[in-house]
N, C-alpha and C positions, 0 to 999 in steps of 0.2 A: 037081092040077097035073101032068098027064101029058105034054101037049104044048101048043104055042102056040095051038092052035085050040080047046082045050077050054073049056068054060064054067066060071065060078066056082061051084063047088057050095057049098051051104049048110054041108055038113059041113066042107069045107075052110076056109071062113070061120070057123066055130065053133071049129075046132081052133086056128087062128091067134089068134083072140080069147082063147081060154083060155091060150095060151102068153104072150100080151101081158099078160093079167091076172096071170099068175104072175111078171111082171117080166122075161120073156125078150124083150129088145129086139133080138134077132137075127132074129126071125121076120119074113118078108116074104111078101107076095102077089106072084104073077107079074105082070110088067109088060107081058106080051104079050097080055093079054086085050082083047077088043074091046067096044066099046059101054059099057053101064052097068057090066058086070063090070070092065072096065078102069078106069073112073072110081073104082069102089068100091076096087079094089086100090090105085090110086094114092093115094086119100085115106087108106086104112089105113096104107099104107107111110109117108106123110107124118106121120101121128099117131105111129107107132112111132119114126120118126127124130127127131121133135121131143122126145118123152119121153126117147129115148136121149141126145140132145144136152143136154137139161136135166139129166138125172141125171149125165152125165159132167162138166158144168160145175159143178154143185153139189158133186160129189165133189172136183173140182179146187180149188174155193174152200174146201171143208172142210179139205182137206189143207194148202193154203197158209196158211189162218188158224189152224186148230187144231193142226197139226203143225209147220209151218214158221214160224209167227208173223208171216206177211205179212198183217197185218190190213187192208191197203189193197186186197186182191183182192176182185172182185165177179163175180157171174154175168153172162155176156155172151152173149145170144142175139139177134143183130140181126134175125132173121126172126120172132121171137116177137111175137105181137100178141094183142089181146083178152085172154082168160083166161090164155094163156101169158105174155103180156107183163106182166099183173097179177101172175102167180105169180113171174116173175123180179123184178119190182119189190118184191114182198112179201119175197122171200128177201133181196134186197139191202138192203131197209129193216131187216129183222130183224138182218142182219149188222152194219149200221151202228149200230143200237140196241144191239147187244151189244158192239161194239168201242169205241163212243164212251166209255162209262164206264170201260172197260179202259184206253183211251188216257189219259183224265183221271186215273185211278188211277196209271198208270205215270208220268204227268207229275208228279203230286204226290209220289209215292214217290221218283222220280228227284231231285226238288228236295230232299226230306228227306235222301236219300243224299248229296247235295252240301252239306248243312248249311243249305239254304234252307228255313226253316220258315214262310215268308210265304205259301206257296201253299196252296190248298184246292180241293176238288172242288165244282163248281157243282151246285146241287140242281134244275136244270132244263136241258133241252136244246131249243134252238130255240124257247124260249118255253113248252115243255111241261114241267111239273114231273115229276121222277123219281118213280117209284112202286115199291112192293114191295121186292124184294131190292136193286134198284138204289139206291133211296132209303136203305135200311138200310146198304148198303155205303158209300155216299157219306158218310152221317152218321158211320159208324164210322171211316172214314179221317180225316174232319175232326176228330172227337173225339181220335183218336190224335195228329194234328198239334198240336191245342190242348194236349194233355197233354205232348207233347214240348216245346212252347214253354214251358209252365209249369215242367216239370222242368229243362230246360236253362237257363231264366232264373234259377231258384233255385240250381241247381248252379253256374252262372256267378257269381252273386252271392256265394255262400258261398266259392267258389274265389278270387274277386277279393278279398273282404274278409279271408279267412284267409291266402291265399297271397301277395297283393300288398300290401294295406293293413295286414296284420298285426292285423286285428280278430279276436282269438281268441274262441271260445265261440259263434260263429254257427252256426245250423242252417237247413237248407232246409225251407220250409213249402210242401208240395204237397198240395192237397186232392183227395179223391176218386180218388186213384191206387190201383191194386191190382196184384197179381202182380209181374212183373219191375220195373215202374216203381216200385212201393212198395219192393221189395227194393233197387233202385238208390238211391232216396232215402234209405232207412234206412242203407245201406252208406256213402253219402257223409256222412251225419250222424254215423255211428259213426266214420268216418275223421277228420272234423273234430273230434269230441269227443276222440278219442284223440290227435290231433295237438295239440289245445289243451292237454290234460293233460301231454303230453310236453314241448311247448315251454315251458309255464309252469314245469314242474319244472326243466327245463334252465335257464330264465331265472332262477329263484329261486337255483339253485346258483351259476350264473356271476355273478349280481349279488352274492351273498354273497362269492364269491371276490374280485370287484372291490372290495368294501368291506373285505377283509381277514379275512372270516369263513370259516375253512377247516373248520368243523365240519359243514357241510352236504354231502349227497350226493344224487345222482339215485336215487329209489326207485321211480319209476313202472315198471309192467310193460310191457316193450317187446320187440320181436323184430327180426331182420334187421339192416339197416344202422343203424337207430335204437338197437338193442341195442349195436352196435359203438360208436356215438357215446356212449351212456350209459357203457359200460365205459371208453372213452377219457377222458371227462371225469372219471369217478370215479378213474381211475388218475392223471390230472393232479392232482386234489385231493390224493390220497395223496402224490404226489411233491412237490407244493407244501407240504404239511404237513411232510414230511420235510426239504425244502429250507429252509423257514422255521424249523423247529426247529433244524436244524444251523447255519444262518446266525445265528440268535438266540443259540445256545449259544456259537459262536465269537465273535460280537460282544460277548456278556456277558463271556466269559473274557478276551478281548483288551482290550475297551474299558472294562469296569467292574472286573473282578477283577484285571486286569493280568497274566493268564496268557498269555504270548506263546507262539507256536509252535503254537496250536490250528489244526486243519484240519477243514473241513466234510466229512462222510462221507454222501453221498446215493447210495443204490443204485438201479440201474435207470434212471437219467436219461440222456437223449441230447439231441443237438441244442442248442438254445438253453439249456435247463436245465443240460446238462453244461457248456456254455461259461460259463454264469453261475456254476456251482459252482466250476469251474476258476479263473475270474477272482476270485471271493471268496477262494479258497485262495491264489491268486497275490498278491492284495492283502494278506492276513494274513501270508503268507510274507515279502513285501517289507517290510511294516510291522514285522514281528518283527526282521528283519535291520537295518532302519533304526533302530528304537528301541533295540535292543541295542547297536548301534554308537554311537549318541548317548549311551546310558547309560554305556557303557564310557568314552567320552571325558569326559563330565561327572563320572563317578565319579573318574576320574584327576585331573581338575581339582580336585574337592573334596578329594582326597587330596594335592594339591599337586604332582601330576605334570603338567607342561605340555608333555610331549614327545609326547602322543597327539593325533591328529586324526581326524575322521570321513572314512572312505575309501569307504564304500558308494556304489554308483552310484545316484543318485536324480535326479528331475526335478521341475519345477514348484515349489510352495511348500516341499516337503521339501528341494529343492535350495537354495532361499533360506535355509532353516533351517540346512542343512549349512554353507553359506558363512558365515552369521552366526556359528555356533558356532566354526567354524575361524578366522574373523576375530577372534572373542572370545578364542580361545586365543592367537592371535598377539599381540593387544593385551595380554592378561594376561602373556604372556611378556615383552613389551616393558615393561609396567608393573612386573612383578616385578623384571625386570633393573634398571630405572631406580631403583625404590624401594630395592632391595638396594644398589645403588651409592651412592645418597644416604645410606642408613642406615650403610653401611660407612664412607663418607667422614666423615660427621658423628659417628656414634656410636662408631666404632672408631679411625679415623685422625685424628679431631679436625679434619678439614677443614671448617670452617664455611662457609656460603654456597652449598653445592651445591644444585642444583635438578634434579628429575626431568624428562626430556625424552621424552614419549610422544606420537608422532604419530598423528593420525587418530582419537583417542578422543573420545567425546562422552558426554553424560548423566552417569550415576553414575561411570563411569570417569574422565571429565574432572574431575568434582567431587572424586573421590578423589585424583587426581593433584594438583589444585589444593590440596586440603587437606594432602596430604603436603608439597607445596612451601611452603604457608603455615606448616605446623608447623616445617619446616626453617628457614624465614625467621625465624619467631618465636623458635625455639630459638637460632638464630644471634644474633639481637638480644639475647635474654635472657642467654645465656652471655657474649657480648662485654661487655654492661653489667656483669654480675657480675664478669667478669675485670678490667674497668677499675677497679671500686671496690675489689676485693680487692688489686689491684696497687697502687693508691693507698695503701691501708691498710698494705700491706707496706712501702711507701716512706715511711710516717709521715704521709701526707696523709689526714687524717680529715675533710676538707671535702667529699668526694664521697659520694654515695649512689646506690643503684639507683633509676632513674626509669622504666624500661621498664614498659609496662602488661602485667601478668601476672595469672594466676588459679591457684586450686588450690594444689598443693604448691609450685609455683614462687613463688606469692605468699607462702606461708609462709617459703620460703627468702629471698625478697626482704625480708620483714619482719624475719626473723632477722638477716640481714646488716646491714640498716639499724639495727636495735636494737643489734647489736654495735658498729656505728660510733658510735651515740649513747653507748653505755656506755663505749667506748674514749675518746670525746671527754670524757665525764664523768670517767672514771678519770684520763685524762691531765691534765685541768683540775685535779682535786683533788690529784693527786700533785704537780703543778707548784705549786699554791697552798701545799700543806704544805711542799714543799721550799723555796719562796721564803720563807715565814714562818719556818721553822726555820733554814734555811741562810743566808738573806740578811738577814732582818729580825730574827732572833734570837727570834722568838715561839715559845717552846717550848710544848708541850702541844697543838699543833694536830693534828687528825685528819682523814683524807680521808673524805668522805661521798659514797659512790657507791651510789645506789639501784638496786635491781633486779638487782644482779650476783649471780652464783652460780658455783660451780665454781672454776676456776683464777683467774678475775677476782676472785672474792670472797677466795680465798686470797691473791692478790697484794695486794689492798687491805688485808686483815688484816695481812699481813706488813709492808707499808709503815707501817701504823698502829702495829704492834708495834715496828718499828724506831724510829719517831718517839717512841713512848712510852718505849722503853728509852733512847733518846738524851736525851730530856727528863729522865728520872730521873737518868741518869748526869751530865749537865751540871749539873743542879740540885744533885746531891750534891757534885760537885766545887766548884760555886760556894759551897755552904754551908761546906765545909771551908776553901776559900781565903778566904772572907770571915771566918771565925772566926780563921784564922791572921793575917789582916790586922788583926784586932781584938785580937790577942795571945792568942787562945784556942787553945792547942795541944793541947787535949784531943780535938779532933774528928779523925776519919779518914774517908776515903772508904770506904764500905761497900758 
């Protein structure tokens, strides 16, 4: 190629062909040749340019697909025909065959990444079954999806049953898994087993606590937050033990043994437990003050001191008890005052007929007041009846007797006075008879016969009989002497 009018030499053509064979698509034959040489040069240059364009476009597509991931790129040579067109079509068909499984794989994996395990790779393309590595890859991806479906279904079941439905002890059953999937399944089962053991142990302890059994503790080996929960519950059990022990001790001392003033000592408690402990101590403190105040007042009442009253500040039923006891003290004061007045008037001052006036009493106190008044009334009736009879006796009226209904020693006194009246009647009757017989009728020798008398009454009867006996002897002696004198016998004398 020296000038435009040279002919195409075979050497020049061979050299260009060799460069073309080596892949040098920059080689060109001169375009200014004439005739057949010009046609050969133009044809050669067209072939080189076609190859150059094909290589450049294949490279572009290779970079776009292989490097940039633009798998929709294709070789585009509009002028290619025949073998060149077939080559372009073959390259594009190969690219399509290569990218289609990749696109399907990307679609399935993308769905998996989004949590959609319903997708799978088709095993044929455009009615043609996949073969070779494509078929192997498709089956591998589909098997992976199936295993993920099985794993997630089992893990979801176990999570739902254990975590939501509370069915402890469940295990995931996934067949034919290996590697990471087996490790994942084993780890989930281990987690479920550990969680089951932990929750059941915690449930056993908390159930025991709920039933009042504070001897149980969580013993399962745990870590992390579950360990903190274990320690918290065990500490709670210890505190409940201490709290229950102290409250029981205080309750026993205060409620059973009567040791007032006891206080629960529970170390380390806070919140509700501290409030509960403080409330128990406040309760026992208040109860101690209340009971001691009540005891002081009731002891004072028992000792006869009615000047004391309950002064402690109380509420509710204890307030009712306070008011009741204080009312009782007031009523006892009123009762004691009235009974004392009646006793003084009746027993000391002799004012019979007095009655105790106690307002607002009921039950036993009313019965007691009524009984005191009944006693005073009965005593008044009895004393007045006795006084009437003894006054009548003192006035010489022996027709009266005690008629009031009495019992016991008063009945004995009644019987004694009535017997005395009977004996006085008998004595008076006999003395009158003897006096009449001796003094009026001249019947000497009469004797008073008074049965059942003793003491002064017997002495008086004996003295009357002695008097009548002496008088009888004297009169009869005088009569004997005077009769003898009357008969002229002066030898007799009164002796």
